N, C-alpha and C positions, 0 to 999 in steps of 0.2 A: 774308357768309350766314347765312340764318336756317335754326333747325333746328326742325322738327315736335317735339311732345311725344315722340313714339314715338323718333324719333332722339336726344332726350335720355336716355331712359331707358336706350337700348342702351347708350350712351356712357360714362352712370354707372356701368352695372351691369359694363360690361368693364373701367372702372378698378377697381372693387371687387373684382373678381374678381383683377386682378394684383396688388393690395396681399396678398390674402389667402395668393395663390401666395408673393409676396415674403417675408411674415412667418413663414410656413411654412419656407420654406427656410434661411432667417437662424437659425430655432429648430431646426431638425433638424442644420445643420451645427453650430451651439457649445453643443447640449446643454443649455442654460439659455435660460430666456425671459427676457432683458434687453427694457429698457424701449423700446428701437427695434422689437423683434419684437413687443412689445404693442401700439405706436401703428400699425404696419402692420397687425395683425390687426383690430384696432378697426375702423380705418378701412376695411378689407376690407369686414369687416360691415355697416358704415355703407353703404357705395356700392352693395352687392349690395341690401339692403333698400330703399334710396332709390330703386334702377334699377325695382324690383319695383312699389314705390307709385305711381311716375310713368307705367309701361307697363302697370298693372294691366287697362285696358280693352282694349287691344291684345291682351295675354294671351288676355283671357276671350273675346274674339272669336275667337282663333286656335284656342283649346281646344274651342269649340263646333263646330267642322267635324268629319266624322265621320273623314277623313285622319288629322285631328290627335288624335283619341281613341284610334284605335289607335295611332299612335305612341306616345300618352301612357302606353298600358298597358305597352307594351314598354319604355318609359322607365324607369317605376315598376320592373318586376321589375328591369331592371339594377341601378336605385339599391338596391331591396331588397338583390338577391345581394351588391350590394358593399358596402352597410352591414354584414350579416352577417359579410363578411368581414374588416372592419375591427373590429367586435368582437371577432370570435374573435382577431385579430391583439392585440388591445388587452389581451385578459384573457390571453393568451399571455405579453406583455412584462411585464403586473403580478405574475403567477404561473406564475415561471420554473422550469422543470422540464429537466432534462437525464437523458438514460437512457446509462448505461456498457455497452455489450454485448461488451466484449474481456472475456475469460476471466479475466484478470488483473484486472479492475478498474482500469485503469491511466489513467484520466483519473477516477477517484473519490478523493477526498482519502482516505487510509488511516486505520483505527482510532486507529493510533498518532497520526498528525496532531491527529486531531482531538481526544484526549486532552491533548496538550502545549499546542496552541494553545487550545483552549477552557478549559485552566484556568489561563494565566497571569494574574500579579498586577501584573507590571511593564511597564511599556511597551514596544515592541521596534518598530523601524524597518528595515524593508526597503529596500535603495536599489538600484538598478541605473542604474550609469554608462554611458551610451550616446547617441550622437545621433538615433537613430530609434526611434521605439516599437516593442515586440515585444508580437504579440496574442498569442502562447502564454503570455508572462510576463504579461501583463495579466490574461488568463483564470485563472494560476493564484493571481495576488495577490486576485482577486477571490474566491475561494473562500476563501482564509485570512482575508481579512478579515471576512468572514461567520463566522468562528467567535470572532471575540473585538475587542472596543472597544479593545483593550489594542494591538492589531496595526496598525501605520500601513506603507504602501511608498509609493514612487514612483519616475520616471524622471528623471535629473539629467544632462545633457550637461556635462561636465567643463570644456568650453572654454568655454560662456558662463557657468557657476560654478564657476570654480575655487577658491573658498573654501569651497563644500561639499565639493569634491573632497576639499582639505585636512583639511577637519573631521574625515571619514571615513576617511583614509588611502587614496584611490583612487590606483593606480599604473597599471592598464593600461585601456584603452576595453572595457567589457563585464563589469567586476567587479562581483559582485554581493555587496554589503557589510550584514552582520545585526548590529544594534547594539542594545544595551539599557545607558543609562546608560553609564559609561566602558568598558563592556567590548563588543568588536566582534568578528567573525569573517568572514573574505573567501574567498570560493567562487571557483572557478576564473574567469579573465579571459575565457575561452570564452562566458560569458553563458547558456550553457545551463545553469541551476542546475537541476536535479531536485528532485523534492517530497522524497527521501529526504537531499538534501543541505541543503536549507533548514531542515526540521525539526531534523535533527542540529545545525545552527550555531544555533537558536534554543535547543536544550536547553543548550548551552553556554554562551552567553551570559546564559543566566536563573538556572542551577544555584546554589546558593551553595557547594557542595564538591563536588571533585572525588573518585569513590570509587576503590581500586585491587584487582583483582581480581589474586591471585596463583594461578598455575599450578604446581604440582609436577613438579619432573624429577627424575632419575636414576635413575628404575625402568622406560626404554621407555617413557614417555608421550606422547602426541603433543604436537607441538611448535609453540610459536607461530611460529616463525618457517621453519615446512617448508611450502615451497608446493608438495607433493609431493599425489597425490591423497589420501593418507592424512594429511595434516598439517593442521593448525589456522590457518593463515595468515587465510585469510575469515573464521573466529570472531574472530580478533583485530581484524581492521578493524572487523567487525560492531559489538565492543563498545566502541571508540574513538568511533564513530558516536554512539553512545549516550553519549558523555563517560565513559566509566570508562576509567583508566591499567590497563595490565596489565604482569606482569612474571613471569618465572619465579622461583621458589625451590627452594632445597635444604635440607632438613631437618635435614642431619648438619652442613654446613659453616654453616648459621645458626642452628643449635641449638634447632631449634622453628621455629614461625608467627611470621614478623615481627609486629610490633604494628599495623606500617599495612597489614595486610592485612583488606579491609571481606570479602571472602570468598575462599576457596582453590576449585580446582579439581584434581580426580585425573583425569586422562583418559587412561583405559587402560592401567594400567601390566603391562608384560608380564614384571616380576620380582619377587619378594617384598619387602615392607618389612622394615627392621631393626625388631627388638621396640621400640626405643628411639624410632623414628621413630613407629610404631603409637601411643604413648604419648604422643607431642606433640601428634599429633591429636586425640586423645580427649581429653587437659587442655583443647586447645583450643575444641573443642566444648563440653567441659563448663561452661567460663568464659564460654559465651555465643556462639562463634564460629561462624560459618556454611560449610557445604561443599557441593560436587557431586563425588561418587564416579561415575563409570563403569566398571564391570567389565567387559571383555568374555569369552565364553566360554573355556574350557579355559584358564584363566589364575588364579594364586593370588597375590594380593597380600599376603595373610598381614593381612587388617583385620578378623578375624572379631571382636577384640574390641570395636571401635568398633559392627560391626553388631551383635552380641547387646546391647550398651549401649543402641541406639537402637531395639531390637524390630524388626529388619530381617534376613529371611532370605532368603540369595543360592544360588540354586539352582547346583548342580553339573550343567549339562544345556545343552542348545541348543535352541533354539525353532525349530519347523517348521508355516509356514503353508501349509495342505492347500486354503485355501478359493479358490487362484485370485484372489483380489484382486490380488496382486502384480503379475501380468500387466500391470495398468494402466499400471504404471512401468517393466515390461520386467524385473520382477525376478522371482526364482524361489520354491520354497518355502522356502529359507534366509533369507529377507528378510521378517521378518512384517509387515503393515501394521497401524496401530490407525486406528480412527474411534471408539473408545470410549473416554472419557477419566472419571477421578474428578471430584470435586466441590473442587477446590484452585483458587486464584488464578492457578496456574502455566496450568492446562490451561481455563481459563472461557471463552476466548474463541475455542477451538479446535473450538468444537462445528460439524461438519460440515467439518471440514478432515481432511486425511490427513498421518500422521506413517509413516516407514517406518524399519526397522532392520537395518541388513546384519550377518548373525550374532549373535544376542543370546540370551541366556539369561534365565530366569525371577529377577524380585526382588519380592518380597511382605512383607507384615508378617506376624513369626513367631508372633505371638499377639494374635490381632482383638480379643481380649476386654481387652486391656490399653487403658489411656486413657490413661497416660504412656511416653512421650512420645505426642502425636496423631500419628496417622499415615493418610496416603491413598492409596489405590493409584491412581496417576498415569494408567498406560497398559494397556489391556487388548487382548488379541487378540480374534479371533475363534473360536466355538467350535469351527470345523473346524482349529485348531491344535493342538499337542501336542508334547509335549517328548521328547527323544531323548539318550542318555547323549554320545554325540558324533556329529557330521556325517560322515556315510559316502558311499558314491556311490548307493548306493539305500538309501533311508530307509522304514520300515512304521513304523505304529503297533503298538506291545507292549503291551496292557491290563498286563501283569504289572509291567513295569517302568516303563511311560510314563505321564505324565499328560496328559488332554484340555483342550481348551480350555471357555470363555477363561482367558488365562493372564496375570499380571500382568507387564509389564517394567521398572516404576518406582514408587517411593514416595517421598512426600514426608512428613517428620516434623518435628516442631518441640516444643520442650518451653516450656510456660506458665508458667515461674517469673520470678522475677526477671532472669535471663540471658538468656533468649528464644533457647536456641541453635536451630539450622534446619540439617536436613540432608535431601539429594536422592539417591537410590542410583540408576542406572538400570543396566540389565544389556548396554550396547552404548556402545561410544564412537564408533564410526562414523560415527553418524546425524548427527554434528557436524563430521564432517573435510569438507575442500575439494571431496569428491566429491558428496556430501550433503545439505551445509547449505543449498544453494540450492534446493534440489528439496522439492515438497508445502510442508509447514508446518514443515519440520526446524527450521530457523533461528528461526522464531516460538517453537519449545519449547524451544529453547537459550537464546535470549536472555532467555524469560520466566521462565525458571528462574533465571538470574542476577539478574534483577530481585527475584524474591522473597527470593532469600538474602541481597541487598544492602539489603534493605527500602526497595525503589521498587516501590512497586506500582502505582504512577501509569504507570509505564511499560510497563507489562504489556498488550499489545496485538498487532493483526495489523498488521505493516510493511507499507511500499510495496513492490509484486512489480515485477520488472523484466519486458520483454515476452518471451516465449517465441521461440526461433528455429525458424520453421517454414519453412526454407528446404527445399525438397528438391533433393537430391542425385541427377543422374543419371548413369548409365554412358554410355560414348559412343554405343552401339549403341542406346539408350534415346533419348537425343539426337536420333540420325539418323533413326529412327522416328517422334518425336514433330514432327520438321522436316517428312518425306513426308507426314505425316497434316495436318498444317496448310496445305502448300502443294500437296498435289495434291489427297488423299483428301476432305476437306470439301469445296471449290470444287466438285469432281467429281459430289459426289452431288448438291449443287445445281444445275449445270448439266445433268445426266440428269434431274432430277426436272419442270426447266422444258421440255427437248425431250419429255419424256412428256407433261405437261401439253398441250403444244402439239400434238402428232401426235394426242392424243384430242379437241381441239375444231376440227381444221382441216377 
């Protein structure tokens, strides 16, 4: 069989195109330009060019016809559009940009994760033991690795590599283990490791020392083991996720503040402290101690000696917020909402964030002209707020006895001497209780305060958020009405509209 020049050119061009397709397919599946793929691509280009060269006269004669010219114009237009799309796709791949449209920014790494991972000084490896790849986990690891060259991740099949599973101590299929040197932290064997879990594990395997936060008990304070709405069990869990140890202390039985307390929390005492307890706390703070004192309205814990020594004035009042902003959270005027914060490391990340305080009193600097200790007004209410002596059924502003806003609900103070003592006083303890700590940015305020007191400023941040429950609960009658709307009313409108159009056009 003899081929003419044009048939040979067509054959060579087809072979070249086939090689190009095969080379691209190998590259796209292997995600790496290996030698075999290079040979196929080069051979394909040579084949296509050779086919064009051999059949050049036939191509020229074909395109000299008018019908061919019209077809050529259409082909060129289609190729141009395709080329534009290819270029746009390439640019999008090279300059990857994701947009997180969820209100809680669930698919964007939090400020806390960026600070902790971005500040890594030691290598950290995250290993997921599984037989199959997990796209969600892979995407999350891509985000983590982009923050630091010290972070590595991999997926390992423990049955194929039992030595690796033994090295990391994996016990179950789906284990996610975070390791740094000899230290390891194993997450839930479900394999569904959240950002908060991973960041907490990274923190635990990289910190040099675990600090202890002591919660004073014995005077009706919020309890760490109380899982009721007014308890502090969620605050306890959150502190442990940031690698703090927590424990209750009794100032009487332990004869003061134990030496291993890196910071002390007094969360809403309802009974007065004994003079010797107040003296012990004052001695602790004067010696460079750190404390958070949360004082609810209509209580008197007898801590005035401490407040005076630290230039803090705790008002004998209740703050009323008449701005109506609390309605955003379904709150009444007795729950002031705060969006205005002072210039402190505690609140520097809370700009454009809300915090709210169920039943609060004013806490402000006693003398703003004093420079020692250095005091900052942390939390300021709206101008429409005001104070009242006590919360009653109907409250109105009285210019003779009440003070109008903005009002201060919290103060941070520190001494710039060799001891470096720190104190934060907030006129409410319920903002960090179980019912409120997960709402708005209340949790961030509480944890940032502990971070500042424990001198862990690198942890001060906005933490990962959980998805808001947006389920709609319907009564039985509402459900029946919705079912009738879906099954009969809407289809009926469509049918009647169709009949009307047919009747008009017949």
